[in-house]
MARGUTI-121235 format. One record per atom (N, C-alpha, C, O): residue in three letters; x, y, z negated. Coordinates in steps of 0.001 Angstrom, whole numbers, padded with zeros to 6 digits, always signed. Atoms other than C-alpha are relative to their C-alpha. Layout:
<atoms>
ALAXYZ/...
</atoms>
This chain:
<atoms>
UNK-001265+000520-000510/UNK-035923-017405-047834/UNK+000097+000190+001515/UNK+001141+000579+002039/UNK-000022-000142-001452/UNK-036951-017365-044148/UNK+000260+001450+000392/UNK+000952+001712+001376/UNK-000208-001414-000309/UNK-037032-013560-044208/UNK+001458+000368-000141/UNK+001990+001099+000694/UNK-001419-000280+000210/UNK-033488-013404-045607/UNK+000846-000570+001128/UNK+001767+000089+001610/UNK-000758+000624-001080/UNK-032193-015827-042974/UNK-000164+000792+001292/UNK+000800+001016+002024/UNK+000252-000780-001218/UNK-033864-013829-040190/UNK+000792+001293-000019/UNK+001368+001685+000996/UNK-000739-001262+000107/UNK-032300-010609-041460/UNK+001483-000214+000245/UNK+002139+000610+000883/UNK-001422+000295-000196/UNK-028859-012238-041531/UNK+000312-000234+001464/UNK+001304+000279+001982/UNK-000227+000240-001416/UNK-029180-013502-037969/UNK-000084+001289+000805/UNK+000724+001515+001706/UNK+000159-001266-000707/UNK-030399-010099-036779/UNK+001219+000879-000200/UNK+001658+001567+000722/UNK-001189-000807+000291/UNK-027444-008438-038484/UNK+001184-000455+000834/UNK+001953+000366+001334/UNK-001092+000527-000820/UNK-025021-010755-036679/UNK-000133+000481+001434/UNK+000853+000867+002062/UNK+000220-000439-001369/UNK-026615-009859-033350/UNK+000327+001472+000172/UNK+000962+001866+001151/UNK-000255-001444-000067/UNK-026472-006123-034075/UNK+001484+000290-000078/UNK+001976+001147+000655/UNK-001442-000196+000110/UNK-022813-006330-035135/UNK+000686-000319+001314/UNK+001594+000394+001742/UNK-000610+000375-001265/UNK-021966-008121-031907/UNK-000187+001073+001051/UNK+000763+001421+001751/UNK+000267-001039-000978/UNK-023645-005468-029751/UNK+000776+001255-000325/UNK+001332+001887+000574/UNK-000720-001197+000412/UNK-022099-002637-031766/UNK+001484-000119+000296/UNK+002125+000855+000691/UNK-001415+000196-000262/UNK-018648-004158-031400/UNK+000317+000251+001465/UNK+001380+000782+001786/UNK-000227-000255-001413/UNK-019021-004029-027625/UNK-000018+001478+000301/UNK+000799+001946+001094/UNK+000113-001428-000267/UNK-020070-000354-027671/UNK+001170+000785-000558/UNK+001463+001878-000072/UNK-001072-000746+000662/UNK-017151+000646-029899/UNK+001210+000214+000877/UNK+002111+000969+000510/UNK-001177-000113-000844/UNK-014720+000325-027021/UNK-000054+001181+000965/UNK+000888+001383+001731/UNK+000101-001151-000898/UNK-015956+003444-025176/UNK+000398+001267-000753/UNK-000467+001936-001319/UNK-000488-001186+000673/UNK-013788+006241-026623/UNK+000851+000823+000951/UNK+001413+000289+001908/UNK-000780-000875-000860/UNK-012060+009244-025072/UNK+000899+000892-000839/UNK+000679+001061-002038/UNK-000869-000959+000647/UNK-009268+011670-025913/UNK+000256+001145+000966/UNK+000069+001003+002175/UNK-000253-001176-000828/UNK-008332+015123-024657/UNK+001483+000124+000301/UNK+002311+000108-000610/UNK-001371-000192-000443/UNK-005142+015562-022636/UNK+000162+001411+000552/UNK-000765+001954+001154/UNK-000302-001318-000556/UNK-003519+018880-021727/UNK+000760-000175+001306/UNK+001834-000776+001328/UNK-000651+000088-001309/UNK-002658+019134-018036/UNK+000862+001222+000280/UNK+001857+001133+001000/UNK-000713-001250-000281/UNK-001467+022756-018047/UNK-000298+000953-001151/UNK-001451+001092-001559/UNK+000238-000944+001096/UNK-000974+025307-020818/UNK+001158+000980-000163/UNK+002234+000617-000640/UNK-000911-001107+000324/UNK+000858+028634-020905/UNK-000803+001191-000518/UNK-000377+002343-000430/UNK+000946-001029+000419/UNK-002067+030536-022386/UNK+000579+000924-001061/UNK+000278+002117-001076/UNK-000499-000791+001132/UNK-000165+031711-025463/UNK+001423+000521+000198/UNK+002034+001032-000741/UNK-001323-000561-000279/UNK+003106+032667-023779/UNK-000083+001529+000043/UNK-001164+002094+000204/UNK-000046-001459-000017/UNK+004208+036308-023863/UNK-000382+000530+001384/UNK+000239+000183+002388/UNK+000501-000522-001270/UNK+002292+038206-021176/UNK+000895+001112+000542/UNK+001296+002013-000195/UNK-000821-001025-000639/UNK+004316+040271-018705/UNK-000832+001028+000763/UNK-000357+002131+001034/UNK+000854-000918-000750/UNK+001413+041869-016851/UNK-001235-000715+000487/UNK-001522-001833+000059/UNK+001215+000592-000561/UNK-001778+041207-014901/UNK-000146+000423+001449/UNK+000089+001584+001787/UNK+000301-000309-001391/UNK-002612+041001-011200/UNK-001507+000205+000140/UNK-002281-000622-000341/UNK+001435-000195-000214/UNK-005988+042489-010195/UNK-000556-001042+000959/UNK+000079-001365+001963/UNK+000566+001044-000854/UNK-008295+039873-008687/UNK-001118+000512+000899/UNK-001811-000289+001526/UNK+000973-000548-000932/UNK-010576+042238-006779/UNK+000329-000428+001424/UNK+001485-000358+001843/UNK-000216+000388-001395/UNK-011041+040978-003214/UNK+000474+001176+000841/UNK+001116+000991+001875/UNK-000364-001190-000756/UNK-010521+044550-002063/UNK+001469+000381-000214/UNK+002057+001084+000608/UNK-001351-000436+000358/UNK-007109+044895-003754/UNK+001033-001106+000142/UNK+001964-000977+000937/UNK-001087+000952+000164/UNK-005132+041754-004530/UNK-000450-001444+000103/UNK+000353-002329+000399/UNK+000483+001368+000113/UNK-007338+038699-004779/UNK-000433-000596+001327/UNK-000285+000034+002374/UNK+000118+000789+001230/UNK-008427+036096-004724/UNK+001349-000506-000499/UNK+002321-000592+000251/UNK-001201+000544+000623/UNK-005847+034712-007152/UNK-000234-001476-000302/UNK-001375-001889-000510/UNK+000145+001426+000296/UNK-005159+031008-007778/UNK+001263-000532-000653/UNK+002357-000015-000429/UNK-001124+000678+000666/UNK-002932+028766-009902/UNK-000237-001495+000083/UNK-001362-001962-000094/UNK+000142+001444-000160/UNK-002244+025068-009389/UNK+000320-000749-001294/UNK+001038-000252-002162/UNK-000341+000952+001057/UNK-002135+022165-011843/UNK-000109-001392+000593/UNK-000758-001581+001622/UNK+000002+001364-000528/UNK-001616+018432-011364/UNK-000402-001005-001065/UNK-000175-000796-002256/UNK+000367+001097+000894/UNK-002987+015235-012875/UNK+001165-000978-000118/UNK+002134-000899+000637/UNK-001011+001023+000204/UNK-000917+012312-014153/UNK-000314-001270+000760/UNK-000932-001239+001824/UNK+000077+001280-000703/UNK-000878+008655-013241/UNK-001373-000657-000063/UNK-001571-001714+000536/UNK+001339+000574+000080/UNK-004546+008024-014096/UNK-001042+001051+000351/UNK-000834+002243+000124/UNK+001112-000903-000290/UNK-007814+009535-012903/UNK-000617+000484-001306/UNK-000678-000263-002282/UNK+000557-000598+001207/UNK-009444+011862-015435/UNK-001225+000837+000369/UNK-001541+001030+001543/UNK+001105-000929-000164/UNK-012449+014115-015937/UNK+000436+001370-000494/UNK+000992+001480-001587/UNK-000377-001353+000408/UNK-011875+017871-016065/UNK-000733+000378-001279/UNK-001958+000287-001359/UNK+000594-000363+001283/UNK-012426+019041-019637/UNK-000389+001465-000033/UNK-001510+001816+000333/UNK+000254-001438+000029/UNK-012156+022807-020134/UNK+001121+000736+000739/UNK+002255+000265+000821/UNK-000957-000894-000638/UNK-010434+025597-018227/UNK-000111+001353-000692/UNK-001192+001939-000754/UNK-000041-001319+000642/UNK-009382+028763-020081/UNK+000990+000872+000762/UNK+002104+000442+001061/UNK-000862-000929-000742/UNK-007939+031783-018266/UNK+000148+001283-000806/UNK-000784+001710-001489/UNK-000296-001217+000749/UNK-006313+034896-019737/UNK-000212+001206+000912/UNK+000510+001385+001893/UNK+000390-001132-000827/UNK-007912+038060-018331/UNK+000004+001286-000814/UNK-000055+001267-002044/UNK+000084-001290+000675/UNK-007922+041755-019102/UNK-000643+001028+000925/UNK-000708+000843+002140/UNK+000558-001113-000759/UNK-009595+044986-018026/UNK+001112+000996+000297/UNK+001864+001381-000598/UNK-001062-000919-000397/UNK-007319+047312-016085/UNK-000406+001470-000144/UNK+000417+002295-000540/UNK+000473-001380+000128/UNK-009452+050505-016043/UNK-001518-000009-000127/UNK-002139-001069-000212/UNK+001446-000110+000216/UNK-013009+051809-016397/UNK-000765-000829+001025/UNK-000361-000950+002181/UNK+000714+000986-000801/UNK-015595+049431-015023/UNK-001249+000565+000668/UNK-002136+001067-000022/UNK+001273-000299-000655/UNK-018206+050223-012369/UNK-001010-001092-000352/UNK-000621-002250-000503/UNK+000988+001017+000413/UNK-021481+048446-013267/UNK-000211-001066+001067/UNK-000105-000796+002264/UNK+000413+001064-000908/UNK-022404+045103-011743/UNK+001094-000835+000610/UNK+000803-001708+001426/UNK-001077+000784-000590/UNK-018971+043715-010906/UNK+000343-001212-000865/UNK+000098-001223-002071/UNK-000289+001239+000708/UNK-017769+040250-011839/UNK+001048-000803+000762/UNK+001411-000474+001891/UNK-000937+000936-000625/UNK-015308+037450-011100/UNK-000582-001404-000060/UNK-001297-001745-001002/UNK+000426+001396-000052/UNK-016009+033840-010106/UNK+001222-000893-000185/UNK+002243-000717+000479/UNK-001087+000940+000278/UNK-013823+031044-011486/UNK-000377-001348+000616/UNK-001447-001886+000333/UNK+000328+001207-000771/UNK-013648+027949-009263/UNK+001120-001027-000072/UNK+002279-000697-000328/UNK-000942+001111-000150/UNK-011963+024553-008953/UNK+000118-000304+001488/UNK-000883-000547+002162/UNK-000246+000255-001416/UNK-010360+024010-005539/UNK+000883-001232+000196/UNK+001655-001608-000687/UNK-000914+001071-000398/UNK-008691+021098-003793/UNK+001308+000615+000475/UNK+001405+001828+000662/UNK-001295-000448-000509/UNK-005084+021312-002615/UNK+000055-000213+001506/UNK-000448-001209+002026/UNK-000173+000104-001448/UNK-004237+021946+001031/UNK+001458+000295+000333/UNK+001818+001437+000620/UNK-001433-000157-000292/UNK-000511+021366+001615/UNK+000639+001077-000874/UNK+001268+002014-000381/UNK-000549-000917+001002/UNK+000499+023198-001576/UNK-000529+001424+000200/UNK+000222+002398+000155/UNK+000707-001270-000085/UNK-002030+025979-001072/UNK-001451-000251-000420/UNK-001930-001381-000332/UNK+001406+000189+000366/UNK-005590+026580-002311/UNK-000807-000540+001178/UNK-000719-000023+002292/UNK+000783+000646-001046/UNK-007969+024344-000345/UNK-001491+000211-000162/UNK-001945+001293-000536/UNK+001456-000086-000010/UNK-011673+023589-000210/UNK-000571+000104-001416/UNK+000014-000398-002376/UNK+000695-000137+001274/UNK-014088+024491-003005/UNK-000520-001358-000465/UNK-001172-002077+000291/UNK+000555+001205+000618/UNK-014866+021587-005340/UNK-001182+000354-000886/UNK-002229-000290-000821/UNK+001078-000386+000914/UNK-016958+023351-007971/UNK+000220+001424-000486/UNK+001355+001874-000638/UNK-000044-001302+000666/UNK-017797+026781-009365/UNK-000138-000234-001494/UNK-001126-000813-001946/UNK-000014+000259+001439/UNK-016938+026733-013066/UNK-000764+001054-000792/UNK-001301+000753-001858/UNK+000718-001048+000716/UNK-018476+030059-014072/UNK+000392+001376+000490/UNK+001161+001514+001441/UNK-000291-001388-000367/UNK-018328+033847-013875/UNK+000334+000806-001254/UNK-000035+000437-002369/UNK-000321-000949+001072/UNK-016968+036707-015987/UNK-000407+001388+000477/UNK+000146+001896+001452/UNK+000397-001359-000345/UNK-018737+040070-015847/UNK+001081+000975-000448/UNK+001713+000777-001485/UNK-000998-000996+000376/UNK-016450+043093-015888/UNK-000300+000604-001361/UNK+000613+001008-002082/UNK+000371-000548+001302/UNK-018395+044308-018903/UNK+000469-000839-001174/UNK+000504-000351-002303/UNK-000503+000872+001061/UNK-017058+041333-020890/UNK+001494+000210-000265/UNK+002001-000202-001309/UNK-001454-000102+000090/UNK-013413+042276-020316/UNK+000431+001023-001041/UNK-000282+001983-001334/UNK-000604-000917+000958/UNK-011183+043982-022868/UNK+001359+000449+000528/UNK+001947-000193+001398/UNK-001341-000441-000380/UNK-007994+045995-022508/UNK+001064-000966-000484/UNK+001955-001311+000292/UNK-000928+001086+000374/UNK-006053+043484-024628/UNK-000405-001281+000731/UNK-001600-001510+000920/UNK+000339+001261-000682/UNK-005859+040110-022804/UNK-000869-000890-000890/UNK-000647-000993-002096/UNK+000929+000875+000705/UNK-008640+037711-023781/UNK-000183-001280+000805/UNK-000268-001238+002032/UNK+000207+001287-000667/UNK-009093+034000-023000/UNK-001500-000256+000187/UNK-002289-000088-000743/UNK+001378+000357-000329/UNK-012344+032984-021289/UNK-000012-001457+000439/UNK+000768-001863+001301/UNK-000011+001454-000206/UNK-013244+029282-021250/UNK-001242-000473+000745/UNK-002325+000099+000621/UNK+001070+000566-000816/UNK-015364+027182-018912/UNK+000057-001523-000088/UNK+001134-002114-000153/UNK+000079+001457+000061/UNK-016559+023581-019061/UNK+000147-000594+001391/UNK-000289-000010+002383/UNK-000190+000680-001269/UNK-015589+021117-016345/UNK-001003-001119+000203/UNK-002204-000880+000325/UNK+000848+001164-000242/UNK-016928+017598-015866/UNK+000266-000654+001346/UNK-000227-001751+001609/UNK-000302+000559-001312/UNK-015587+017045-012353/UNK+001044-001113-000111/UNK+001928-001064-000966/UNK-000950+001113-000020/UNK-013705+013824-011578/UNK+001252+000412+000767/UNK+001168+000925+001883/UNK-001280-000343-000609/UNK-010009+014348-010813/UNK+000788-001275+000284/UNK+000909-002146-000577/UNK-000768+001183-000398/UNK-007923+011792-008924/UNK+001376+000007-000650/UNK+001871+001054-001067/UNK-001346+000127+000567/UNK-004596+010510-010223/UNK+001035+000616+000934/UNK+000871+000619+002154/UNK-001151-000521-000757/UNK-001330+012173-009136/UNK-000431+000958+001115/UNK-000011+000822+002264/UNK+000571-000917-000985/UNK-003163+015001-007390/UNK+000083+001441-000502/UNK-000122+001714-001685/UNK-000040-001426+000349/UNK-002737+018774-007331/UNK-001359+000640+000267/UNK-002009+000344+001270/UNK+001220-000782-000136/UNK-005741+021083-007841/UNK+000328+001464-000274/UNK+001419+001794-000739/UNK-000185-001431+000216/UNK-006196+024853-008034/UNK-001175+000592-000770/UNK-002323+000196-000572/UNK+001017-000844+000608/UNK-008087+027241-010288/UNK+000088+001352+000697/UNK+001152+001969+000740/UNK+000024-001265-000729/UNK-009144+030312-008319/UNK-000895+001003-000711/UNK-001956+000644-001222/UNK+000818-001099+000509/UNK-010425+033683-009571/UNK-000183+000995+001132/UNK+000780+001547+001665/UNK+000336-000907-001084/UNK-012211+035802-007002/UNK-000952+001068-000529/UNK-002047+000751-000993/UNK+000832-001082+000499/UNK-013579+039224-007962/UNK-000761+000699+001111/UNK-000391+000604+002281/UNK+000698-000848-000962/UNK-016099+041470-006252/UNK+000933+001133+000427/UNK+001972+001352-000196/UNK-000912-000978-000609/UNK-014622+044297-004160/UNK+000471+001085-000964/UNK+001600+001562-000849/UNK-000383-001082+000914/UNK-014615+046860-006987/UNK+000205-000497-001424/UNK+000193+000298-002364/UNK-000271+000532+001334/UNK-013952+044537-009915/UNK+001313+000556-000546/UNK+002267+000776+000201/UNK-001189-000614+000615/UNK-011416+045932-012391/UNK+000775-000994-000867/UNK+001653-000594-001632/UNK-000674+000994+000821/UNK-010285+042654-013964/UNK+001348-000417+000542/UNK+001614-000285+001737/UNK-001307+000506-000402/UNK-006775+041223-013904/UNK+000297-001316-000685/UNK-000116-001532-001825/UNK-000422+001298+000552/UNK-005341+037724-014456/UNK+001433+000155-000486/UNK+002326+000503+000287/UNK-001319-000200+000605/UNK-002376+037818-016829/UNK+000986-001070+000469/UNK+000608-002202+000768/UNK-001055+000932-000386/UNK+000933+036207-015918/UNK+001175+000119-000959/UNK+001328+001124-001653/UNK-001182+000027+000870/UNK+004124+035252-017775/UNK+001176-000548+000794/UNK+000980-001131+001861/UNK-001173+000390-000753/UNK+007696+034491-016732/UNK+000807-001130-000589/UNK+001913-001405-000124/UNK-000771+001036+000683/UNK+008740+031654-019031/UNK-000102-001352+000698/UNK+000909-002024+000902/UNK+000277+001252-000731/UNK+007164+028658-017241/UNK+000395-001263-000763/UNK+000618-002310-000154/UNK-000396+001175+000785/UNK+008044+026311-020119/UNK-001190-000737-000612/UNK-001005-001749-001288/UNK+001177+000650+000562/UNK+004475+025412-021068/UNK-000270-001350+000639/UNK+000341-001711+001645/UNK+000353+001334-000500/UNK+002929+021990-020525/UNK-000509+000097+001432/UNK-001460+000830+001704/UNK+000464+000103-001375/UNK+002579+021256-016808/UNK+000217+001223+000863/UNK-000280+001269+001988/UNK-000151-001262-000739/UNK+003687+024751-015702/UNK+001122-000083+001036/UNK+000937+000314+002186/UNK-001131+000115-000929/UNK+007091+024041-014140/UNK-000367-000918+001160/UNK-000993-001959+000959/UNK+000302+000813-001165/UNK+006809+022692-010613/UNK-001342+000302+000639/UNK-001681-000270+001675/UNK+001280-000390-000587/UNK+003410+024293-010005/UNK+000134+001359+000688/UNK+001225+001925+000757/UNK-000030-001170-000864/UNK+002442+027341-007942/UNK-001135+000961-000340/UNK-002111+000597-000995/UNK+001097-000963+000061/UNK+000371+030519-007874/UNK-000159+000634+001371/UNK+000761+000611+002188/UNK+000301-000560-001309/UNK-001269+032281-004948/UNK-000697+001342-000147/UNK-001586+001494-000986/UNK+000686-001287-000107/UNK-002249+035902-004163/UNK+000122+000485+001444/UNK+000421-000305+002338/UNK-000023-000468-001389/UNK-002333+038155-001096/UNK+001385-000090+000627/UNK+001515+000019+001846/UNK-001355+000172-000521/UNK+001444+037696-000761/UNK+000276-001433+000447/UNK+001327-001710+001026/UNK-000204+001399-000329/UNK+000982+033949-000253/UNK+000229-000849-001239/UNK-000129-000443-002345/UNK-000240+000951+001092/UNK+002035+030992-002411/UNK+001432+000140-000494/UNK+002371+000209+000299/UNK-001331-000115+000613/UNK+004956+031289-004850/UNK+000149-001024-001112/UNK-000844-001488-001673/UNK-000276+000907+001112/UNK+006607+029008-007389/UNK-000296+000696-001326/UNK-000157+001914-001436/UNK+000322-000568+001310/UNK+005587+029509-011019/UNK+001187+000697-000660/UNK+001004+001520-001557/UNK-001176-000655+000571/UNK+009144+030541-011817/UNK+000013+001505+000298/UNK+000775+002255-000311/UNK+000090-001418-000342/UNK+008221+033896-010241/UNK-001085+000731-000781/UNK-001336+001911-000536/UNK+001024-000649+000820/UNK+005466+034586-012780/UNK-001314-000744+000027/UNK-002201-000402+000810/UNK+001166+000884-000027/UNK+002840+031938-013571/UNK-001222+000662-000623/UNK-001124+001279-001683/UNK+001250-000457+000597/UNK-000781+032930-014136/UNK-000305-000844-001233/UNK-000013-002039-001278/UNK+000170+000651+001309/UNK-001851+032086-017675/UNK-001361-000675-000120/UNK-002407-000052+000060/UNK+001224+000774+000171/UNK-004386+029355-018272/UNK+000288-001262-000809/UNK+001441-001621-001050/UNK-000075+001288+000700/UNK-005086+026155-020184/UNK-001003-000929+000664/UNK-002176-000580+000801/UNK+000871+000977-000660/UNK-006509+023070-018446/UNK+000088-001312-000757/UNK+001178-001855-000939/UNK+000029+001280+000704/UNK-007591+019965-020350/UNK-000803-001020+000807/UNK-001568-000665+001704/UNK+000720+001076-000666/UNK-008920+016600-019218/UNK-000398-001042-001024/UNK+000282-001233-002032/UNK+000461+001096+000843/UNK-010878+013795-020820/UNK+000443-001312+000629/UNK+000096-001606+001773/UNK-000530+001264-000520/UNK-009135+010428-020419/UNK-000407-001142-000918/UNK-000329-001012-002140/UNK+000369+001167+000792/UNK-010349+006993-021552/UNK+001232-000579-000670/UNK+002273-000739-000033/UNK-001119+000570+000739/UNK-008114+005524-024264/UNK-000162-001490-000250/UNK+000829-002192-000453/UNK+000269+001422+000219/UNK-009780+002116-024722/UNK-001014-000443+001033/UNK-001965+000285+001317/UNK+000919+000496-001013/UNK-011529+000006-022112/UNK-001395-000131-000554/UNK-001580-000550-001697/UNK+001392+000122+000414/UNK-015308+000113-022271/UNK-000482-001445+000060/UNK-001537-001746-000497/UNK+000390+001405-000092/UNK-015455-003640-021468/UNK+000402-000740-001273/UNK+001572-000694-001654/UNK-000341+000734+001225/UNK-015653-005800-024640/UNK+001007-001112+000264/UNK+001036-001683+001354/UNK-000944+001103-000099/UNK-012873-008321-025280/UNK-000750-001331-000094/UNK-001898-001351-000536/UNK+000668+001301+000061/UNK-013660-012078-025025/UNK-000542-000341-001382/UNK-001635-000894-001500/UNK+000472+000303+001349/UNK-013919-012398-028802/UNK-001272+000766-000328/UNK-002134+000264-001050/UNK+001203-000793+000230/UNK-016514-009624-028831/UNK-001196-000622+000698/UNK-002292-000683+000140/UNK+001091+000662-000710/UNK-018578-011379-026176/UNK-000478-001234-000763/UNK-001682-001477-000850/UNK+000382+001186+000759/UNK-018495-014593-028259/UNK-000834+000370-001212/UNK-001816-000306-001520/UNK+000752-000436+001165/UNK-019696-012710-031332/UNK-001403+000438+000401/UNK-002376+000116-000281/UNK+001308-000451-000468/UNK-022511-011096-029372/UNK-000887-001192+000361/UNK-002058-001242-000015/UNK+000781+001158-000426/UNK-023603-014414-027845/UNK-000437-000846-001186/UNK-001554-001362-001219/UNK+000338+000802+001177/UNK-023467-016200-031199/UNK-001123+000649-000786/UNK-002046-000033-001230/UNK+001027-000699+000757/UNK-025547-013543-032917/UNK-001348-000060+000683/UNK-002356-000352+000038/UNK+001267+000022-000731/UNK-028197-013355-030209/UNK-000564-001415+000068/UNK-001770-001619-000069/UNK+000458+001388-000051/UNK-028325-017144-029874/UNK-000582-000466-001318/UNK-001602-001154-001340/UNK+000502+000396+001313/UNK-028759-017632-033624/UNK-001359+000620-000276/UNK-002245-000032-000829/UNK+001286-000659+000210/UNK-031567-015094-033726/UNK-001087-000677+000826/UNK-002207-000862+000349/UNK+000980+000673-000845/UNK-033304-016818-030803/UNK-000388-001370-000554/UNK-001559-001748-000515/UNK+000284+001313+000577/UNK-032986-020250-032453/UNK-000932+000117-001183/UNK-001860-000681-001323/UNK+000865-000154+001174/UNK-034550-018984-035676/UNK-001419+000340+000424/UNK-002381-000149-000168/UNK+001340-000370-000453/UNK-037446-017420-033754/UNK-000759-001215+000525/UNK-001957-001350+000277/UNK+000661+001203-000506/UNK-038175-020729-031994/UNK-000436-000909-001146/UNK-001532-001469-001131/UNK+000329+000855+001148/UNK-038052-022630-035293/UNK-001163+000586-000786/UNK-002041-000138-001255/UNK+001074-000642+000749/UNK-040281-020078-036965/UNK-001326-000170+000711/UNK-002357-000394+000076/UNK+001221+000159-000774/UNK-042799-020299-034140/UNK-000538-001430-000121/UNK-001743-001635-000264/UNK+000411+001399+000121/UNK-042839-024119-034323/UNK-000583-000271-001379/UNK-001585-000974-001502/UNK+000474+000193+001364/UNK-043279-024034-038096/UNK-001372+000596-000197/UNK-002222+000001-000859/UNK+001310-000655+000110/UNK-046186-021616-037835/UNK-001077-000811+000681/UNK-002205-000913+000198/UNK+000959+000828-000722/UNK-047845-023846-035266/UNK-000379-001240-000805/UNK-001543-001639-000820/UNK+000272+001197+000795/UNK-047517-026891-037536/UNK-000908+000315-001166/UNK-001827-000451-001455/UNK+000830-000398+001131/UNK-049020-025072-040507/UNK-001421+000288+000447/UNK-002375-000010-000272/UNK+001340-000287-000495/UNK-051928-023909-038360/UNK-000754-001296+000287/UNK-001960-001381+000054/UNK+000643+001288-000307/UNK-052609-027505-037259/UNK-000452-000674-001275/UNK-001538-001252-001326/UNK+000366+000629+001273/UNK-052587-028737-040854/UNK-001213+000679-000604/UNK-002102+000029-001153/UNK+001125-000737+000553/UNK-054944-025986-041898/UNK-001302-000356+000706/UNK-002357+000179+000362/
</atoms>
């Protein structure tokens, strides 16, 4: 009987702790997405020709964590060996690409195809609320890659943003570079509700009371023996 009671008390304690942990959940939000729009062309991102290239996106009313960044790239012509592009997250500087925040990854020219292909990179960086950021692609001097662009600007988060190349900064209505940017946002507070705290305290307290009683009972039996 004592074993059954102990198991019940332990179960109550475990349920209470589990209930507190259940409040830490996340969901994926799309901050910018025109990846699947009809492509009109591609700008070369070689530093020697046209690059670096950059496209802006903005966060909403809450701080988030950068999820994934996917960019639509293609090969323009035959590739000299050893060339590549670097994909980076930049801060905003008065509606222009600013300081480097993080390097997200690289794409070797040998990975590129003539048809446009999406290349994805993991984030993890913390993004402030109501803030503009930039994704930049910078190629080596003889890189043959290009970043595709489209002219619709109707995708999620595309209107009102900007792109940048050697001509300066332009509104997306003039041909937005194609990418998809997601963010991880908390949907439920990680702090347990008051009722959860009461359940946790009751379970742990009951388990502690049984342990004290069991210890006292064992001591009494030892004295009798």
